[in-house]
A tleap script that builds the chain and sets N, CA, C and O, in Angstrom:
source leaprc.protein.ff14SB
mol = sequence {
  NMET ILE THR ALA GLN LEU ARG ALA ALA PRO
  GLN GLY GLU VAL GLU HIE LEU PHE SER LEU
  PRO HIE ALA PRO GLU ALA ALA GLY GLY VAL
  ARG ARG ARG VAL ARG GLY VAL LEU ALA ASP
  TRP ASN LEU THR ALA ASP ALA ALA ALA ASP
  VAL LEU LEU VAL VAL SER GLU LEU VAL THR
  ASN ALA ILE VAL HIE ALA LEU PRO PRO ALA
  THR LEU ARG VAL SER ARG ASP ARG GLY GLU
  THR CYS ALA ALA VAL ARG VAL GLU VAL THR
  ASP THR GLY PRO ALA ALA GLN PRO SER ALA
  VAL ASP PRO ASP GLU HIE GLY ARG GLY LEU
  GLU ILE VAL SER THR LEU SER GLU ARG CYS
  GLY VAL ARG VAL GLN PRO GLY GLY THR CYS
  ARG TRP ALA GLU LEU ARG VAL ASP GLU CGLY
}
set mol.1.N position { 3.609 56.359 25.349 }
set mol.1.CA position { 2.819 55.054 24.883 }
set mol.1.C position { 2.995 54.041 26.515 }
set mol.1.O position { 4.042 53.619 27.007 }
set mol.2.N position { 1.519 53.885 27.058 }
set mol.2.CA position { 1.663 53.020 27.960 }
set mol.2.C position { 1.546 51.698 27.518 }
set mol.2.O position { 0.804 51.695 26.535 }
set mol.3.N position { 1.965 50.497 27.812 }
set mol.3.CA position { 2.033 49.130 27.906 }
set mol.3.C position { 1.353 48.171 28.745 }
set mol.3.O position { 1.813 47.935 29.862 }
set mol.4.N position { 0.280 47.577 28.321 }
set mol.4.CA position { -0.485 46.920 29.546 }
set mol.4.C position { 0.448 45.700 29.997 }
set mol.4.O position { 1.257 44.965 29.431 }
set mol.5.N position { 0.089 45.801 30.910 }
set mol.5.CA position { 0.794 44.420 31.615 }
set mol.5.C position { 0.286 42.831 31.736 }
set mol.5.O position { -0.791 42.548 32.261 }
set mol.6.N position { 0.976 42.074 31.318 }
set mol.6.CA position { 0.265 40.863 30.972 }
set mol.6.C position { 0.481 40.059 32.235 }
set mol.6.O position { 1.334 40.372 33.065 }
set mol.7.N position { -0.248 39.104 32.344 }
set mol.7.CA position { -0.159 38.308 33.545 }
set mol.7.C position { -0.761 36.674 32.921 }
set mol.7.O position { -1.538 36.624 31.968 }
set mol.8.N position { -0.382 35.740 33.452 }
set mol.8.CA position { -0.783 34.024 33.388 }
set mol.8.C position { -2.271 34.359 33.368 }
set mol.8.O position { -2.793 35.170 34.133 }
set mol.9.N position { -3.106 33.445 32.129 }
set mol.9.CA position { -4.348 33.177 32.665 }
set mol.9.C position { -4.617 32.344 33.632 }
set mol.9.O position { -3.832 31.404 33.757 }
set mol.10.N position { -5.423 32.408 34.289 }
set mol.10.CA position { -5.891 31.785 35.690 }
set mol.10.C position { -6.617 30.108 35.181 }
set mol.10.O position { -6.819 29.349 36.129 }
set mol.11.N position { -6.857 29.758 34.256 }
set mol.11.CA position { -7.308 28.666 33.714 }
set mol.11.C position { -6.598 27.992 32.549 }
set mol.11.O position { -5.863 28.740 31.904 }
set mol.12.N position { -6.672 26.757 32.165 }
set mol.12.CA position { -6.147 26.083 30.995 }
set mol.12.C position { -4.734 26.490 30.860 }
set mol.12.O position { -4.137 27.517 31.182 }
set mol.13.N position { -4.331 25.274 30.231 }
set mol.13.CA position { -2.872 24.906 30.058 }
set mol.13.C position { -2.260 26.176 29.062 }
set mol.13.O position { -2.571 26.277 27.875 }
set mol.14.N position { -1.400 27.054 29.721 }
set mol.14.CA position { -1.045 28.197 29.083 }
set mol.14.C position { 0.489 28.148 28.445 }
set mol.14.O position { 1.078 29.106 27.945 }
set mol.15.N position { 1.034 26.670 28.599 }
set mol.15.CA position { 2.667 26.825 28.080 }
set mol.15.C position { 2.711 25.432 27.423 }
set mol.15.O position { 1.869 24.693 27.932 }
set mol.16.N position { 3.314 24.945 26.613 }
set mol.16.CA position { 3.578 23.938 25.804 }
set mol.16.C position { 5.006 24.003 25.148 }
set mol.16.O position { 5.450 24.888 24.417 }
set mol.17.N position { 5.610 22.866 25.582 }
set mol.17.CA position { 7.380 22.611 24.937 }
set mol.17.C position { 7.324 21.590 24.387 }
set mol.17.O position { 6.895 20.611 24.998 }
set mol.18.N position { 7.775 21.484 22.936 }
set mol.18.CA position { 7.829 20.567 22.175 }
set mol.18.C position { 9.712 20.086 21.760 }
set mol.18.O position { 10.554 20.984 21.726 }
set mol.19.N position { 9.972 19.107 21.579 }
set mol.19.CA position { 11.385 18.412 20.829 }
set mol.19.C position { 11.553 18.782 19.702 }
set mol.19.O position { 10.736 18.220 18.972 }
set mol.20.N position { 12.219 19.470 19.147 }
set mol.20.CA position { 12.597 19.502 17.850 }
set mol.20.C position { 13.363 18.568 17.254 }
set mol.20.O position { 14.497 18.501 17.728 }
set mol.21.N position { 13.089 17.723 16.248 }
set mol.21.CA position { 13.699 16.660 15.802 }
set mol.21.C position { 14.743 17.675 14.686 }
set mol.21.O position { 14.344 18.723 14.179 }
set mol.22.N position { 16.002 17.133 14.489 }
set mol.22.CA position { 16.848 18.014 13.969 }
set mol.22.C position { 16.996 17.591 12.381 }
set mol.22.O position { 18.016 17.327 11.744 }
set mol.23.N position { 15.762 17.617 12.013 }
set mol.23.CA position { 15.674 17.218 10.111 }
set mol.23.C position { 14.335 18.308 9.628 }
set mol.23.O position { 13.310 18.700 10.187 }
set mol.24.N position { 14.979 18.536 8.278 }
set mol.24.CA position { 13.984 19.586 7.569 }
set mol.24.C position { 12.680 19.279 7.562 }
set mol.24.O position { 11.866 20.203 7.577 }
set mol.25.N position { 12.383 18.363 7.547 }
set mol.25.CA position { 10.595 17.946 7.535 }
set mol.25.C position { 10.350 18.307 9.005 }
set mol.25.O position { 9.210 18.714 9.230 }
set mol.26.N position { 11.169 18.243 10.030 }
set mol.26.CA position { 10.700 18.519 11.272 }
set mol.26.C position { 9.416 19.662 11.372 }
set mol.26.O position { 8.371 19.522 12.007 }
set mol.27.N position { 9.763 20.631 10.683 }
set mol.27.CA position { 9.133 22.157 10.787 }
set mol.27.C position { 7.861 21.729 10.535 }
set mol.27.O position { 7.073 21.906 11.464 }
set mol.28.N position { 7.479 21.271 9.648 }
set mol.28.CA position { 5.907 20.788 9.231 }
set mol.28.C position { 5.200 20.084 10.375 }
set mol.28.O position { 4.111 20.426 10.836 }
set mol.29.N position { 5.889 19.133 10.751 }
set mol.29.CA position { 5.347 18.463 12.063 }
set mol.29.C position { 4.948 19.459 12.925 }
set mol.29.O position { 3.772 19.724 13.175 }
set mol.30.N position { 5.957 20.040 13.404 }
set mol.30.CA position { 5.833 21.006 14.529 }
set mol.30.C position { 4.504 22.063 14.278 }
set mol.30.O position { 3.557 22.209 15.051 }
set mol.31.N position { 4.679 22.631 13.206 }
set mol.31.CA position { 3.608 23.780 12.765 }
set mol.31.C position { 2.016 22.917 12.989 }
set mol.31.O position { 1.092 23.332 13.688 }
set mol.32.N position { 2.030 21.775 12.273 }
set mol.32.CA position { 0.644 21.305 12.864 }
set mol.32.C position { 0.486 21.036 14.445 }
set mol.32.O position { -0.622 21.106 14.977 }
set mol.33.N position { 1.417 20.788 15.019 }
set mol.33.CA position { 0.801 20.590 16.374 }
set mol.33.C position { 0.845 22.172 17.318 }
set mol.33.O position { 0.142 22.258 18.325 }
set mol.34.N position { 1.481 23.032 17.000 }
set mol.34.CA position { 1.435 24.426 17.261 }
set mol.34.C position { 0.033 24.566 16.766 }
set mol.34.O position { -0.731 24.545 17.732 }
set mol.35.N position { -0.594 24.701 15.638 }
set mol.35.CA position { -1.773 24.929 15.098 }
set mol.35.C position { -2.645 24.497 15.935 }
set mol.35.O position { -3.453 25.387 16.201 }
set mol.36.N position { -2.904 23.256 16.624 }
set mol.36.CA position { -3.730 22.577 17.182 }
set mol.36.C position { -3.676 23.430 18.838 }
set mol.36.O position { -4.707 23.481 19.510 }
set mol.37.N position { -2.536 23.972 19.277 }
set mol.37.CA position { -2.340 24.370 20.406 }
set mol.37.C position { -3.054 26.169 20.297 }
set mol.37.O position { -3.438 26.773 21.299 }
set mol.38.N position { -3.084 26.616 19.211 }
set mol.38.CA position { -3.796 27.869 18.917 }
set mol.38.C position { -5.144 27.950 18.625 }
set mol.38.O position { -5.861 28.950 18.668 }
set mol.39.N position { -5.442 26.771 18.312 }
set mol.39.CA position { -6.974 26.407 17.894 }
set mol.39.C position { -7.761 26.288 19.561 }
set mol.39.O position { -8.793 26.843 19.940 }
set mol.40.N position { -6.964 25.483 20.222 }
set mol.40.CA position { -7.447 25.744 21.425 }
set mol.40.C position { -7.401 27.253 22.328 }
set mol.40.O position { -8.088 27.724 23.235 }
set mol.41.N position { -6.388 27.642 21.669 }
set mol.41.CA position { -6.362 28.870 22.592 }
set mol.41.C position { -7.721 30.027 22.457 }
set mol.41.O position { -8.179 30.858 23.241 }
set mol.42.N position { -8.109 29.577 20.950 }
set mol.42.CA position { -9.257 30.317 20.454 }
set mol.42.C position { -8.818 31.828 19.917 }
set mol.42.O position { -9.568 32.799 20.010 }
set mol.43.N position { -7.395 31.878 19.301 }
set mol.43.CA position { -7.000 32.874 18.660 }
set mol.43.C position { -7.802 33.210 17.111 }
set mol.43.O position { -8.525 32.449 16.468 }
set mol.44.N position { -7.500 34.241 16.876 }
set mol.44.CA position { -8.458 35.059 15.241 }
set mol.44.C position { -7.540 33.980 14.273 }
set mol.44.O position { -6.701 33.136 14.587 }
set mol.45.N position { -8.016 34.348 13.134 }
set mol.45.CA position { -7.163 33.241 12.140 }
set mol.45.C position { -6.125 33.983 11.882 }
set mol.45.O position { -5.096 33.418 11.513 }
set mol.46.N position { -6.160 35.464 12.021 }
set mol.46.CA position { -5.018 36.114 11.572 }
set mol.46.C position { -3.540 36.310 12.689 }
set mol.46.O position { -2.327 36.225 12.496 }
set mol.47.N position { -4.357 36.594 13.837 }
set mol.47.CA position { -3.352 35.964 14.595 }
set mol.47.C position { -2.414 34.714 14.904 }
set mol.47.O position { -1.289 34.804 15.396 }
set mol.48.N position { -3.033 33.574 14.549 }
set mol.48.CA position { -2.866 32.222 14.700 }
set mol.48.C position { -1.609 32.461 13.435 }
set mol.48.O position { -0.420 32.347 13.734 }
set mol.49.N position { -2.089 32.830 11.898 }
set mol.49.CA position { -1.305 33.266 10.994 }
set mol.49.C position { 0.484 33.352 11.765 }
set mol.49.O position { 1.403 32.537 11.845 }
set mol.50.N position { 0.312 34.669 12.177 }
set mol.50.CA position { 1.263 35.522 12.423 }
set mol.50.C position { 2.425 34.430 13.350 }
set mol.50.O position { 3.645 34.272 13.287 }
set mol.51.N position { 1.458 33.889 14.096 }
set mol.51.CA position { 2.268 33.151 15.088 }
set mol.51.C position { 2.977 31.815 14.601 }
set mol.51.O position { 4.126 31.448 14.848 }
set mol.52.N position { 2.028 31.201 13.870 }
set mol.52.CA position { 2.639 29.961 12.991 }
set mol.52.C position { 3.611 30.705 12.194 }
set mol.52.O position { 4.605 30.014 11.971 }
set mol.53.N position { 3.661 31.762 11.739 }
set mol.53.CA position { 4.901 31.853 10.911 }
set mol.53.C position { 6.417 32.320 11.480 }
set mol.53.O position { 7.558 32.269 11.020 }
set mol.54.N position { 5.829 32.785 12.686 }
set mol.54.CA position { 7.239 33.335 13.546 }
set mol.54.C position { 7.501 31.529 13.878 }
set mol.54.O position { 8.583 31.208 13.386 }
set mol.55.N position { 7.086 30.817 14.286 }
set mol.55.CA position { 7.355 29.385 14.871 }
set mol.55.C position { 8.177 28.673 13.574 }
set mol.55.O position { 9.244 28.069 13.684 }
set mol.56.N position { 7.445 28.883 12.353 }
set mol.56.CA position { 8.185 28.358 11.363 }
set mol.56.C position { 9.462 29.145 11.146 }
set mol.56.O position { 10.437 28.470 10.816 }
set mol.57.N position { 9.599 30.214 11.249 }
set mol.57.CA position { 10.966 31.097 11.080 }
set mol.57.C position { 11.840 30.464 12.205 }
set mol.57.O position { 12.902 29.970 11.825 }
set mol.58.N position { 11.556 30.407 13.498 }
set mol.58.CA position { 12.666 30.466 14.807 }
set mol.58.C position { 13.137 28.725 14.076 }
set mol.58.O position { 14.276 28.394 13.748 }
set mol.59.N position { 12.160 28.054 14.003 }
set mol.59.CA position { 12.400 26.495 14.187 }
set mol.59.C position { 13.239 26.201 12.833 }
set mol.59.O position { 14.225 25.475 12.958 }
set mol.60.N position { 13.003 26.582 11.872 }
set mol.60.CA position { 14.050 26.440 10.476 }
set mol.60.C position { 15.330 26.784 10.824 }
set mol.60.O position { 16.310 26.085 10.566 }
set mol.61.N position { 15.370 28.223 11.613 }
set mol.61.CA position { 16.270 28.768 11.773 }
set mol.61.C position { 17.654 27.960 12.767 }
set mol.61.O position { 18.884 28.010 12.721 }
set mol.62.N position { 16.846 27.394 13.444 }
set mol.62.CA position { 17.663 26.066 14.438 }
set mol.62.C position { 17.564 25.060 13.690 }
set mol.62.O position { 18.719 24.661 13.540 }
set mol.63.N position { 16.725 24.272 13.008 }
set mol.63.CA position { 17.425 23.068 12.224 }
set mol.63.C position { 18.540 23.265 11.151 }
set mol.63.O position { 19.283 22.329 10.855 }
set mol.64.N position { 18.644 24.451 10.594 }
set mol.64.CA position { 19.184 24.594 9.610 }
set mol.64.C position { 20.945 25.085 10.287 }
set mol.64.O position { 22.034 24.713 9.848 }
set mol.65.N position { 20.700 25.876 11.284 }
set mol.65.CA position { 22.129 27.051 11.632 }
set mol.65.C position { 22.246 26.354 12.883 }
set mol.65.O position { 23.232 26.926 13.349 }
set mol.66.N position { 21.942 25.604 13.637 }
set mol.66.CA position { 22.453 25.492 15.301 }
set mol.66.C position { 22.725 24.144 15.403 }
set mol.66.O position { 22.458 23.524 14.374 }
set mol.67.N position { 23.173 23.487 16.317 }
set mol.67.CA position { 23.318 22.152 16.426 }
set mol.67.C position { 22.198 21.905 17.446 }
set mol.67.O position { 21.674 22.795 18.116 }
set mol.68.N position { 21.843 20.427 17.498 }
set mol.68.CA position { 20.840 19.677 18.443 }
set mol.68.C position { 21.383 19.533 19.538 }
set mol.68.O position { 22.603 19.495 19.702 }
set mol.69.N position { 20.562 19.440 20.387 }
set mol.69.CA position { 18.896 19.304 20.237 }
set mol.69.C position { 18.680 20.530 20.690 }
set mol.69.O position { 19.430 21.162 21.434 }
set mol.70.N position { 17.208 21.030 20.055 }
set mol.70.CA position { 16.980 21.744 20.378 }
set mol.70.C position { 15.160 22.108 20.991 }
set mol.70.O position { 14.548 21.086 20.680 }
set mol.71.N position { 14.576 22.682 21.394 }
set mol.71.CA position { 13.346 22.859 21.706 }
set mol.71.C position { 12.376 23.963 21.698 }
set mol.71.O position { 12.710 25.046 22.179 }
set mol.72.N position { 11.260 23.799 21.220 }
set mol.72.CA position { 10.329 25.167 21.032 }
set mol.72.C position { 9.159 25.109 22.607 }
set mol.72.O position { 8.586 24.142 23.107 }
set mol.73.N position { 9.168 26.364 22.958 }
set mol.73.CA position { 8.609 27.029 23.877 }
set mol.73.C position { 6.988 27.726 23.611 }
set mol.73.O position { 7.246 28.851 23.184 }
set mol.74.N position { 5.828 27.616 23.653 }
set mol.74.CA position { 5.156 28.474 23.004 }
set mol.74.C position { 4.232 28.632 24.551 }
set mol.74.O position { 3.915 27.706 25.296 }
set mol.75.N position { 3.984 29.881 24.703 }
set mol.75.CA position { 3.029 30.314 26.233 }
set mol.75.C position { 2.496 31.164 25.450 }
set mol.75.O position { 2.800 31.621 24.348 }
set mol.76.N position { 1.242 31.390 26.525 }
set mol.76.CA position { 0.101 32.733 26.271 }
set mol.76.C position { 0.105 33.312 27.709 }
set mol.76.O position { 0.115 32.685 28.768 }
set mol.77.N position { 0.095 34.621 27.511 }
set mol.77.CA position { -0.431 35.273 28.717 }
set mol.77.C position { -1.372 36.692 27.996 }
set mol.77.O position { -1.366 37.531 27.096 }
set mol.78.N position { -2.058 36.222 29.075 }
set mol.78.CA position { -3.742 37.006 28.960 }
set mol.78.C position { -3.459 38.671 30.288 }
set mol.78.O position { -3.077 38.594 31.456 }
set mol.79.N position { -3.739 39.660 29.682 }
set mol.79.CA position { -4.244 40.865 30.515 }
set mol.79.C position { -5.829 41.025 30.289 }
set mol.79.O position { -6.675 40.412 29.637 }
set mol.80.N position { -5.824 42.032 31.055 }
set mol.80.CA position { -7.442 42.924 31.110 }
set mol.80.C position { -7.640 43.268 29.612 }
set mol.80.O position { -8.694 43.050 29.015 }
set mol.81.N position { -6.560 43.813 29.067 }
set mol.81.CA position { -6.902 44.453 27.564 }
set mol.81.C position { -6.190 43.788 26.568 }
set mol.81.O position { -6.563 43.913 25.401 }
set mol.82.N position { -5.053 42.980 26.893 }
set mol.82.CA position { -4.543 42.313 25.704 }
set mol.82.C position { -3.832 40.863 26.126 }
set mol.82.O position { -3.607 40.523 27.288 }
set mol.83.N position { -3.578 40.215 25.136 }
set mol.83.CA position { -3.117 39.035 25.217 }
set mol.83.C position { -1.846 39.091 24.238 }
set mol.83.O position { -1.770 39.941 23.351 }
set mol.84.N position { -0.760 38.032 24.484 }
set mol.84.CA position { 0.189 37.808 24.247 }
set mol.84.C position { 0.712 36.423 23.950 }
set mol.84.O position { 0.669 35.677 24.929 }
set mol.85.N position { 1.232 35.855 22.756 }
set mol.85.CA position { 2.168 34.638 22.961 }
set mol.85.C position { 3.324 34.532 22.353 }
set mol.85.O position { 3.528 34.765 21.161 }
set mol.86.N position { 4.361 34.065 23.417 }
set mol.86.CA position { 5.592 34.052 23.384 }
set mol.86.C position { 6.412 32.806 22.793 }
set mol.86.O position { 6.405 31.810 23.516 }
set mol.87.N position { 6.989 32.732 21.806 }
set mol.87.CA position { 7.596 31.672 21.268 }
set mol.87.C position { 9.307 31.617 21.502 }
set mol.87.O position { 10.070 32.545 21.236 }
set mol.88.N position { 9.670 30.389 22.025 }
set mol.88.CA position { 11.141 30.553 22.259 }
set mol.88.C position { 11.492 29.059 21.516 }
set mol.88.O position { 10.890 27.996 21.365 }
set mol.89.N position { 12.635 29.533 21.194 }
set mol.89.CA position { 13.697 28.492 20.582 }
set mol.89.C position { 14.815 28.143 21.104 }
set mol.89.O position { 15.676 29.015 20.987 }
set mol.90.N position { 15.161 27.155 21.667 }
set mol.90.CA position { 16.397 27.018 22.348 }
set mol.90.C position { 17.042 25.968 21.670 }
set mol.90.O position { 16.518 24.872 21.475 }
set mol.91.N position { 18.322 26.329 21.261 }
set mol.91.CA position { 19.106 25.087 20.958 }
set mol.91.C position { 20.699 25.462 21.715 }
set mol.91.O position { 20.896 26.311 22.585 }
set mol.92.N position { 21.836 24.437 21.006 }
set mol.92.CA position { 23.183 24.417 21.781 }
set mol.92.C position { 24.043 25.235 20.936 }
set mol.92.O position { 25.268 25.189 21.052 }
set mol.93.N position { 23.532 25.882 20.205 }
set mol.93.CA position { 24.423 27.113 19.457 }
set mol.93.C position { 24.601 26.839 17.986 }
set mol.93.O position { 24.029 25.986 17.307 }
set mol.94.N position { 25.484 27.705 17.634 }
set mol.94.CA position { 25.574 27.533 15.818 }
set mol.94.C position { 26.242 26.464 15.603 }
set mol.94.O position { 27.114 25.948 16.302 }
set mol.95.N position { 25.753 26.095 14.476 }
set mol.95.CA position { 26.657 24.481 13.917 }
set mol.95.C position { 27.831 25.122 13.328 }
set mol.95.O position { 27.797 26.136 12.630 }
set mol.96.N position { 28.936 24.420 13.679 }
set mol.96.CA position { 30.485 24.538 13.309 }
set mol.96.C position { 30.724 25.491 12.030 }
set mol.96.O position { 31.136 26.651 12.006 }
set mol.97.N position { 30.184 24.306 10.556 }
set mol.97.CA position { 30.133 24.911 9.589 }
set mol.97.C position { 28.911 25.395 9.162 }
set mol.97.O position { 27.920 24.676 9.292 }
set mol.98.N position { 28.797 26.746 8.561 }
set mol.98.CA position { 27.779 27.359 8.247 }
set mol.98.C position { 27.488 26.618 6.882 }
set mol.98.O position { 28.234 26.263 5.970 }
set mol.99.N position { 26.127 26.517 7.079 }
set mol.99.CA position { 25.318 25.750 5.527 }
set mol.99.C position { 25.588 26.956 4.649 }
set mol.99.O position { 25.583 28.121 5.048 }
set mol.100.N position { 25.888 26.441 3.082 }
set mol.100.CA position { 25.587 27.569 2.229 }
set mol.100.C position { 24.363 27.207 1.663 }
set mol.100.O position { 24.005 26.155 1.135 }
set mol.101.N position { 23.722 28.377 1.889 }
set mol.101.CA position { 22.598 28.953 1.590 }
set mol.101.C position { 22.573 30.198 0.420 }
set mol.101.O position { 23.408 31.101 0.405 }
set mol.102.N position { 21.508 30.076 -0.509 }
set mol.102.CA position { 20.946 31.060 -1.903 }
set mol.102.C position { 20.455 31.975 -0.683 }
set mol.102.O position { 19.499 31.751 0.058 }
set mol.103.N position { 21.403 33.133 -0.652 }
set mol.103.CA position { 20.487 34.579 -0.391 }
set mol.103.C position { 19.510 35.024 -0.645 }
set mol.103.O position { 18.740 35.643 0.089 }
set mol.104.N position { 19.375 34.648 -2.206 }
set mol.104.CA position { 17.872 35.329 -2.586 }
set mol.104.C position { 16.747 34.272 -2.098 }
set mol.104.O position { 15.575 34.373 -2.462 }
set mol.105.N position { 17.111 33.477 -1.429 }
set mol.105.CA position { 16.020 32.298 -1.004 }
set mol.105.C position { 15.823 32.365 0.332 }
set mol.105.O position { 14.777 32.059 0.905 }
set mol.106.N position { 16.980 32.828 0.915 }
set mol.106.CA position { 17.403 32.282 2.308 }
set mol.106.C position { 17.475 33.669 3.364 }
set mol.106.O position { 17.375 34.809 2.911 }
set mol.107.N position { 17.599 33.478 4.332 }
set mol.107.CA position { 18.157 34.757 5.438 }
set mol.107.C position { 17.097 35.898 5.656 }
set mol.107.O position { 17.506 36.891 6.257 }
set mol.108.N position { 15.843 35.882 5.260 }
set mol.108.CA position { 14.776 36.791 5.531 }
set mol.108.C position { 14.170 36.559 7.098 }
set mol.108.O position { 13.600 37.439 7.743 }
set mol.109.N position { 14.381 35.392 7.492 }
set mol.109.CA position { 13.408 34.739 8.328 }
set mol.109.C position { 13.329 35.567 9.723 }
set mol.109.O position { 12.289 35.692 10.369 }
set mol.110.N position { 14.768 36.192 10.140 }
set mol.110.CA position { 14.629 36.755 11.464 }
set mol.110.C position { 14.157 38.172 11.135 }
set mol.110.O position { 13.525 38.496 12.140 }
set mol.111.N position { 14.122 39.163 10.294 }
set mol.111.CA position { 13.492 40.208 9.912 }
set mol.111.C position { 11.697 39.799 9.902 }
set mol.111.O position { 10.759 40.514 10.255 }
set mol.112.N position { 11.683 38.649 9.461 }
set mol.112.CA position { 10.197 38.454 9.269 }
set mol.112.C position { 9.831 38.609 10.744 }
set mol.112.O position { 9.028 39.445 11.160 }
set mol.113.N position { 10.518 37.692 11.524 }
set mol.113.CA position { 10.185 37.324 12.919 }
set mol.113.C position { 10.121 38.628 13.664 }
set mol.113.O position { 9.177 38.834 14.427 }
set mol.114.N position { 11.095 39.544 13.486 }
set mol.114.CA position { 11.077 41.267 13.639 }
set mol.114.C position { 9.862 41.919 13.431 }
set mol.114.O position { 9.461 42.880 14.088 }
set mol.115.N position { 9.346 41.439 12.606 }
set mol.115.CA position { 8.425 42.649 11.868 }
set mol.115.C position { 6.762 42.086 12.594 }
set mol.115.O position { 5.769 42.762 12.861 }
set mol.116.N position { 6.944 40.999 12.703 }
set mol.116.CA position { 5.781 40.148 13.398 }
set mol.116.C position { 5.640 40.688 14.499 }
set mol.116.O position { 4.575 41.241 14.772 }
set mol.117.N position { 6.772 40.646 15.458 }
set mol.117.CA position { 6.579 40.574 16.686 }
set mol.117.C position { 6.433 41.964 17.485 }
set mol.117.O position { 6.889 42.953 16.911 }
set mol.118.N position { 5.727 42.177 19.001 }
set mol.118.CA position { 5.876 43.383 19.775 }
set mol.118.C position { 7.094 43.102 19.822 }
set mol.118.O position { 7.676 44.041 19.278 }
set mol.119.N position { 7.971 42.194 20.229 }
set mol.119.CA position { 9.545 42.421 21.061 }
set mol.119.C position { 10.128 41.019 20.607 }
set mol.119.O position { 9.464 39.997 20.437 }
set mol.120.N position { 11.363 41.152 20.458 }
set mol.120.CA position { 11.986 39.729 20.171 }
set mol.120.C position { 13.448 39.821 20.510 }
set mol.120.O position { 13.847 40.956 20.772 }
set mol.121.N position { 14.239 38.933 20.551 }
set mol.121.CA position { 15.597 38.737 20.964 }
set mol.121.C position { 16.191 37.250 20.822 }
set mol.121.O position { 15.694 36.213 20.384 }
set mol.122.N position { 17.439 37.554 21.364 }
set mol.122.CA position { 18.415 36.413 21.438 }
set mol.122.C position { 18.759 36.495 22.718 }
set mol.122.O position { 19.058 37.594 23.185 }
set mol.123.N position { 18.775 35.368 23.486 }
set mol.123.CA position { 19.339 35.288 24.857 }
set mol.123.C position { 20.369 34.083 24.583 }
set mol.123.O position { 20.141 33.041 23.969 }
set mol.124.N position { 21.647 34.529 25.241 }
set mol.124.CA position { 22.779 33.728 24.949 }
set mol.124.C position { 22.874 33.507 26.370 }
set mol.124.O position { 22.926 34.384 27.233 }
set mol.125.N position { 22.899 31.829 26.595 }
set mol.125.CA position { 22.996 31.275 27.896 }
set mol.125.C position { 24.034 30.081 28.036 }
set mol.125.O position { 24.621 29.916 26.966 }
set mol.126.N position { 24.502 29.066 29.175 }
set mol.126.CA position { 25.191 28.281 29.232 }
set mol.126.C position { 24.506 27.014 28.607 }
set mol.126.O position { 23.415 26.553 28.945 }
set mol.127.N position { 25.284 26.570 27.704 }
set mol.127.CA position { 24.931 25.464 26.786 }
set mol.127.C position { 24.370 25.998 25.360 }
set mol.127.O position { 24.617 25.409 24.307 }
set mol.128.N position { 23.591 27.170 25.441 }
set mol.128.CA position { 23.030 27.441 23.985 }
set mol.128.C position { 22.571 28.875 23.616 }
set mol.128.O position { 23.075 29.892 24.091 }
set mol.129.N position { 21.829 28.852 22.957 }
set mol.129.CA position { 21.277 30.065 22.559 }
set mol.129.C position { 19.225 30.458 22.591 }
set mol.129.O position { 18.579 29.708 21.858 }
set mol.130.N position { 18.764 31.059 23.034 }
set mol.130.CA position { 17.598 30.982 22.895 }
set mol.130.C position { 17.135 32.074 21.767 }
set mol.130.O position { 17.852 33.074 21.739 }
set mol.131.N position { 16.107 32.046 20.879 }
set mol.131.CA position { 15.903 33.333 20.365 }
set mol.131.C position { 14.128 33.277 20.410 }
set mol.131.O position { 13.547 32.266 20.017 }
set mol.132.N position { 13.562 34.176 20.800 }
set mol.132.CA position { 12.480 34.530 21.447 }
set mol.132.C position { 11.818 35.657 20.794 }
set mol.132.O position { 12.495 36.612 20.413 }
set mol.133.N position { 10.243 35.620 20.595 }
set mol.133.CA position { 9.501 36.452 20.022 }
set mol.133.C position { 8.196 36.762 20.979 }
set mol.133.O position { 7.718 35.924 21.743 }
set mol.134.N position { 7.751 37.966 20.828 }
set mol.134.CA position { 6.444 37.954 21.426 }
set mol.134.C position { 5.635 38.821 20.633 }
set mol.134.O position { 5.941 39.895 20.115 }
set mol.135.N position { 4.306 38.049 20.611 }
set mol.135.CA position { 3.262 38.593 19.743 }
set mol.135.C position { 2.115 39.016 20.545 }
set mol.135.O position { 1.761 38.395 21.547 }
set mol.136.N position { 1.476 40.169 20.071 }
set mol.136.CA position { 0.443 40.751 20.691 }
set mol.136.C position { -0.617 40.392 19.529 }
set mol.136.O position { -0.506 40.718 18.347 }
set mol.137.N position { -1.842 39.531 20.204 }
set mol.137.CA position { -2.553 38.729 19.652 }
set mol.137.C position { -4.430 38.888 19.918 }
set mol.137.O position { -4.770 38.987 21.097 }
set mol.138.N position { -5.015 38.898 19.361 }
set mol.138.CA position { -6.531 38.779 19.203 }
set mol.138.C position { -7.151 37.179 19.242 }
set mol.138.O position { -6.987 36.196 18.519 }
set mol.139.N position { -7.765 37.390 20.193 }
set mol.139.CA position { -8.988 35.940 20.675 }
set mol.139.C position { -9.961 35.852 19.888 }
set mol.139.O position { -10.526 36.938 19.763 }
set mol.140.N position { -10.316 35.205 19.422 }
set mol.140.CA position { -11.698 34.713 19.079 }
set mol.140.C position { -12.731 35.009 20.061 }
set mol.140.O position { -13.891 34.645 19.865 }
savepdb mol mol.pdb
quit
């Protein structure tokens, strides 16, 4: 399979950075802000929904399981034959005490991210961890 090379769009803002408050209600506010960015990027409704779900899962993971501060970076790349959105959430690493969660209601977030993404992964770096995902998207 040949993968198309992606390149940055020559015009318009293609990257947004958000600080993540370390509170459960932060995920909803971040989703609203990212929804506005995706609308500006003119993504199809299905593509925007997939990106928002990935954002939700990665942000929630950082809020529930990691130490603050955390940041979200959303960027868009456009190529001649395809476009992609990259979502990165960086935090300062795992919380010392794992939170007690019901496995029937939690624990599938990274599986959802993997299913929706072309590529995804984890990058451990000095001072923290970055979880990222790239989604191929259609523009409207």
